[in-house]
C-alpha positions as CSV (number, residue, x, y, z in Angstrom):
1,M,53.7,-26.8,23.9
2,L,54.7,-23.7,25.8
3,F,58.3,-24.3,24.8
4,R,57.4,-24.3,21.1
5,L,55.6,-21.0,21.5
6,T,58.3,-19.1,23.4
7,E,61.5,-20.6,22.0
8,P,61.5,-18.6,18.7
9,A,61.5,-15.3,20.7
10,L,63.9,-16.5,23.5
11,R,66.5,-18.3,21.4
12,P,68.1,-15.1,19.9
13,I,68.3,-13.5,23.3
14,R,70.0,-16.6,24.8
15,R,72.7,-16.5,22.1
16,F,73.9,-13.1,23.4
17,L,73.6,-13.7,27.1
18,P,76.6,-15.2,29.0
19,D,76.2,-18.4,30.9
20,L,75.0,-17.5,34.4
21,G,75.4,-20.9,36.0
22,G,72.0,-22.3,35.1
23,I,70.0,-19.1,35.6
24,D,68.1,-18.2,32.5
25,I,67.2,-14.5,32.4
26,S,66.2,-14.4,28.8
27,P,62.4,-14.2,29.7
28,I,63.1,-11.1,31.8
29,I,65.1,-9.5,28.9
30,L,62.3,-10.3,26.5
31,L,59.7,-8.7,28.8
32,L,61.9,-5.6,29.1
33,I,62.3,-5.4,25.3
34,L,58.5,-5.7,24.8
35,F,57.9,-3.1,27.5
36,F,60.3,-0.6,25.8
37,L,58.9,-1.4,22.3
38,R,55.4,-0.8,23.6
39,Q,56.4,2.5,25.2
40,F,58.2,3.6,22.0
41,L,55.2,2.8,19.8
42,L,52.7,4.5,22.2
43,T,54.8,7.7,22.2
44,T,55.7,7.9,18.5
45,V,53.0,6.1,16.5
46,A,49.9,6.7,18.6
47,P,49.9,10.5,18.3
48,L,50.1,10.1,14.5
49,V,47.0,7.9,14.4
50,V,44.8,10.2,16.5
C-alpha cells in the first residue's frame, strides 16, 4: 500500500538518477524538492495573502 502511494512521486525522480549500486536516494531528493517548494511558496505567495 505504501508503495502505491509513493511510487507516482518517486518514479519520475528515479528516471533521472543514475544507478548507485542498489542505493535509492529518490526519497531524499523528493524531500529536498518538497522543502524548497514549501520555502518558495512561503516567501512568495504567503505575503500576498496577508
